[in-house]
C-alpha positions in Angstrom: 0.0 0.0 0.0 1.0 3.6 -0.5 1.0 5.8 2.6 1.4 9.5 2.1 2.3 11.6 5.1 2.2 15.5 5.1 4.4 16.7 7.9 6.2 19.9 8.9 9.8 20.4 7.9 12.3 19.8 10.8 15.6 20.6 9.1 18.8 20.3 11.1 16.8 20.1 14.4 15.2 16.9 13.2 18.7 15.4 12.5 19.9 16.3 15.9 16.8 15.3 17.8 15.1 11.9 16.9 12.4 12.7 19.5 11.0 15.3 17.1 8.8 12.6 15.7 6.1 14.9 14.1 8.4 16.3 11.4 9.0 15.1 7.9 12.5 13.9 8.5 11.6 11.6 11.3 8.2 10.7 9.9 6.5 9.6 13.1 9.0 6.7 13.3 7.2 4.9 10.6 9.8 4.6 7.8 11.6 1.3 8.8 8.4 -0.3 10.0 6.4 0.3 6.7 9.3 -0.4 4.3 10.1 -3.7 6.1 6.5 -4.6 5.7 6.6 -4.0 2.0 4.6 -0.7 2.0 5.6 2.6 0.3 5.9 5.6 2.5 5.9 9.0 0.8 6.7 12.0 3.1 5.8 15.5 2.0 6.1 18.9 3.4 4.1 20.5 0.5 0.5 20.7 1.5 -0.8 21.4 -1.9 1.1 20.7 -5.2 3.0 17.6 -4.2 0.0 16.2 -2.3 -2.2 16.7 -5.3 0.3 14.7 -7.4 0.2 11.7 -4.9 -3.4 11.7 -3.9 -4.8 9.7 -6.8 -2.5 6.7 -6.0 -2.6 7.0 -2.2 -4.3 4.3 0.0 -3.6 6.2 3.3 -3.0 9.8 4.0 -1.5 11.1 7.3 -1.7 14.7 8.2 -1.5 16.8 11.4 -3.4 19.8 12.9 -0.1 21.7 13.2 0.8 21.6 9.5 -2.6 20.7 8.0 -3.2 19.4 4.6 -6.7 20.6 3.8 -8.5 17.5 2.5 -11.3 19.1 0.6 -14.3 17.6 -1.2 -12.5 18.3 -4.5 -9.4 16.5 -3.4 -11.3 13.5 -2.2 -13.1 13.2 -5.5 -9.7 12.7 -7.1 -8.4 10.2 -4.5 -10.0 7.1 -5.9 -7.9 4.6 -4.0 -7.9 6.4 -0.6 -9.4 4.3 2.2 -8.0 5.9 5.4 -7.1 9.4 6.6 -5.2 9.6 9.9 -4.7 12.8 11.9 -1.4 12.7 13.9 -2.8 14.6 16.8 -6.3 15.7 17.7 -8.7 17.7 15.5 -9.8 16.6 12.0 -11.6 19.7 10.9 -9.1 20.2 8.1 -10.8 17.2 6.4 -14.2 17.4 4.7 -15.8 14.8 6.9 -19.1 14.6 5.1 -17.3 14.0 1.8 -15.1 11.4 3.4 -18.2 9.6 4.7 -19.8 9.8 1.3 -16.7 8.2 -0.2 -16.6 5.5 2.5 -13.2 6.7 3.7 -12.3 6.0 7.3 -11.0 9.0 9.3 -9.3 8.6 12.6 -7.3 10.8 15.0 -5.3 10.0 18.1 -7.8 11.0 20.7 -6.3 12.0 24.1 -2.7 12.4 22.8 -2.7 16.2 23.4 -4.9 16.7 26.4 -2.3 17.3 29.0 -0.1 19.4 26.7 -3.0 21.8 25.6 -4.4 22.1 29.1 -1.0 23.2 30.4 -0.7 25.7 27.5 -4.1 27.2 28.3 -3.1 28.0 31.9 0.2 29.4 30.6 -1.6 31.8 28.2 -4.0 32.9 31.0 -1.2 33.7 33.4 0.8 35.5 30.6 -2.1 37.8 29.8 -3.3 38.5 33.4 0.2 39.1 34.7 1.1 41.2 31.7 4.1 39.0 31.1 4.8 39.6 27.4 5.2 43.4 27.5 7.5 42.9 30.6 9.6 40.4 28.7 9.8 42.8 25.7 10.9 45.6 28.0 13.8 43.4 29.1 14.9 42.7 25.5 14.6 46.4 24.7 16.8 47.4 27.6 14.0 49.2 29.4 13.1 49.2 33.1 9.6 50.9 33.3 7.9 49.1 36.2 4.9 51.5 36.2 4.1 50.7 32.6 4.0 46.9 33.3 2.4 47.0 36.8 -0.5 49.3 35.5 -1.9 46.3 33.6 -0.8 43.4 35.8 -3.4 41.5 38.0 -3.7 38.6 40.3 -5.6 35.6 38.9 -7.1 34.8 42.3 -10.6 36.0 42.7 -11.3 36.4 39.0 -14.1 34.7 37.1 -12.9 32.3 34.4 -15.4 30.9 31.8 -14.5 27.6 30.3 -16.3 26.9 27.0 -16.1 23.2 26.2 -15.5 20.7 29.0 -14.3 17.6 27.2 -11.0 15.9 27.9 -9.0 19.2 27.6 -11.6 21.5 29.2 -11.9 19.3 32.3 -8.1 19.3 32.7 -8.0 23.0 32.3 -10.5 23.3 35.2 -8.5 20.9 37.3 -5.4 23.0 36.9 -7.1 26.3 37.4 -9.0 25.2 40.5 -6.0 25.8 42.8 -5.9 29.5 41.9 -9.0 30.2 44.1 -11.1 31.5 41.2 -14.7 31.4 40.3 -15.0 28.8 37.5 -18.0 28.8 35.2 -18.5 26.5 32.2 -20.7 26.1 29.2 -20.9 22.8 27.2 -23.1 21.1 24.7 -24.3 18.9 27.6 -24.2 19.5 31.3 -21.8 17.4 33.4 -23.1 15.4 36.4 -23.4 17.1 39.8 -20.5 14.9 41.0 -18.2 16.0 38.1 -19.1 19.7 38.7 -18.3 19.3 42.4 -14.9 17.6 41.8 -13.9 20.2 39.1 -15.2 23.1 41.2 -17.3 24.5 38.3 -20.8 25.8 37.8 -22.8 25.4 34.6 -23.8 28.7 33.1 -25.7 29.6 30.0 -23.5 30.9 27.2 -24.8 34.5 27.3 -24.4 34.8 31.1 -20.9 33.2 31.0 -19.8 35.7 28.3 -21.0 38.7 30.3 -19.7 37.6 33.7 -16.2 36.2 32.9 -13.0 38.1 33.3 -11.2 35.4 31.3 -12.7 33.0 28.8 -10.9 29.9 27.4 -12.2 28.1 24.4 -11.7 24.3 24.3 -14.2 23.2 21.7 -13.9 21.3 18.4 -14.5 23.3 15.2 -17.9 22.3 13.8 -20.4 24.1 11.5 -22.0 25.3 14.7 -18.8 26.7 16.3 -17.3 28.1 13.1 -17.3 31.9 13.6 -19.1 31.4 17.0 -17.1 34.4 18.5 -18.4 37.0 16.0 -18.3 40.7 16.5 -21.5 40.7 18.6 -20.3 38.0 21.0 -16.8 39.6 21.3 -18.3 43.0 22.3 -20.7 41.4 24.7 -17.7 40.2 26.8 -16.8 42.3 29.8 -14.7 45.4 28.9 -11.2 44.6 29.9 -11.7 40.8 29.7 -9.2 38.3 28.3 -9.8 35.6 25.7 -7.7 32.4 25.2 -8.2 30.1 22.3 -6.2 26.9 21.8 -9.1 25.2 20.0 -9.3 26.5 16.4 -8.7 29.9 14.8 -12.0 29.8 12.8 -14.0 29.9 15.9 -13.1 33.6 16.2 -14.1 36.2 13.6 -10.6 37.4 12.5 -11.4 41.1 11.8 -13.7 41.5 14.7 -11.1 40.3 17.2 -8.6 42.8 15.8 -11.2 45.5 16.3 -12.0 44.5 19.8 -8.4 44.7 20.8 -7.7 48.0 18.9 -10.6 49.7 20.5 -9.6 48.4 24.0 -12.7 46.4 24.6 -10.7 43.3 25.2 -7.5 43.6 27.4 -5.8 40.7 25.6 -6.0 37.6 23.4 -3.7 34.6 23.4 -3.6 31.2 21.7 -1.8 29.0 19.2 -4.5 28.4 16.6 -4.9 30.4 13.4 -6.7 30.2 10.1 -5.3 29.4 7.7 -2.2 27.5 8.9 0.6 28.2 8.5 -0.4 31.8 9.2 0.7 34.1 6.3 3.1 36.9 7.1 0.4 39.5 6.7 -2.2 37.7 8.9 -3.8 40.6 10.9 -3.4 38.7 14.2 0.4 39.0 14.0 0.3 42.7 14.6 -2.8 43.4 16.7 -2.3 44.9 20.1 -2.1 43.1 23.4 -1.8 39.6 22.0 0.1 36.5 23.1 -0.1 34.4 19.9 2.3 31.6 19.2 2.6 28.9 16.5 0.2 26.0 16.7 2.3 23.8 18.9 0.5 23.3 22.2 -0.5 19.8 21.3 2.9 18.8 19.9 5.3 18.8 22.8 7.9 16.0 22.6 5.7 13.9 25.0 2.6 14.5 22.9 4.5 13.6 19.7 5.5 10.2 21.2 1.8 9.6 22.1 0.4 10.5 18.7 3.2 8.7 16.8 2.5 5.5 18.8 -1.2 6.0 18.0 -0.7 6.4 14.3 1.4 3.2 14.2 -1.3 1.4 16.2 -3.9 2.5 13.6 -1.8 1.5 10.7 -0.9 -2.0 12.1 -4.6 -2.7 12.6 -5.7 -1.3 9.2 -2.9 -3.1 7.3 -3.8 -6.4 9.0 -7.5 -6.0 8.3 -8.5 -5.3 12.0 -10.8 -2.6 13.3 -9.2 0.7 14.5 -9.7 1.5 18.1 -13.2 3.0 18.4 -12.2 6.0 20.5 -10.0 7.1 17.5 -12.7 6.9 14.9 -14.2 10.1 13.4 -15.7 8.7 10.2 -16.5 5.0 9.9 -18.7 2.9 7.6 -19.9 6.0 5.8 -20.9 7.9 8.9 -19.5 10.5 11.2 -19.3 8.5 14.4 -17.4 10.9 16.8 -19.7 12.8 19.2 -17.3 15.7 18.9 -18.3 16.2 15.3 -21.8 14.6 15.1 -23.3 17.3 17.2 -22.3 20.8 18.2 -23.1 23.4 20.8 -26.7 24.3 21.5 -27.1 28.1 21.3 
């Protein structure tokens, strides 16, 4: 079989660090395993031209959320042999799932591989914004020592109200990590957690509109679906408390790009941070690169070295089962037998 993997370029760093499994050079540790088994592995860094050349003869495609190959309806129409699409990581919204189902192509991702990594990143972003860390760091680089400038916008996290939108695997871990800061934790989800879960996590279910208006900080931890695409539009952004902070490690398309810039430029929001953009890689002229009071980074929260090991192992597990005619682990499946089977994608938030 022909397996095509689209992965980010690692360059010299990949040569010096074999633990950098998610890059093209180290290819998720699959090269020897697949070649010894008599299969062809083609590794690409080009998400468009080279992929289009190989798609018609590919049996399996592997992509990632961090260097996404956008598998559109048009591309799937040309991929006559394609039977399996694997996401090395979590989040398969770069794939047209309805079209994959229509073509009876299985889609799977490595559920749970990134949950610790992303939850930790969320807390880091929240603290960086609230404590005004990034401007302070820039001062140091610029040789300045203006404490008043930094302290004027630095706050304690304790006592604040944090709204958590989405309490799946990542959202719940975010709550667990934030609980120790003695904050007021609200949450909104597409289904309410049990009373026991709410007690253990220290959170209170709150309707979306109320959460938006009451929260000093909001963190978004939802999948990208047709319902959440553009969810934070101009109206919702300007209904947030003046001076609130917004953190997004979910997907860039959940936020209206231009409206976010406006909310920051007008000073309605005190700051925005996250690691997700649209499209990815973010072009040099992406407006989020230069908007005020942001703490944006590359899409890397779910691809720490530990997470890379987890999703590389998961991809190998899926391939072994697929190549031997066995069923892929159910928790990994997004599309199977012509249907979208993952709850994360089969329903979305109630508004």
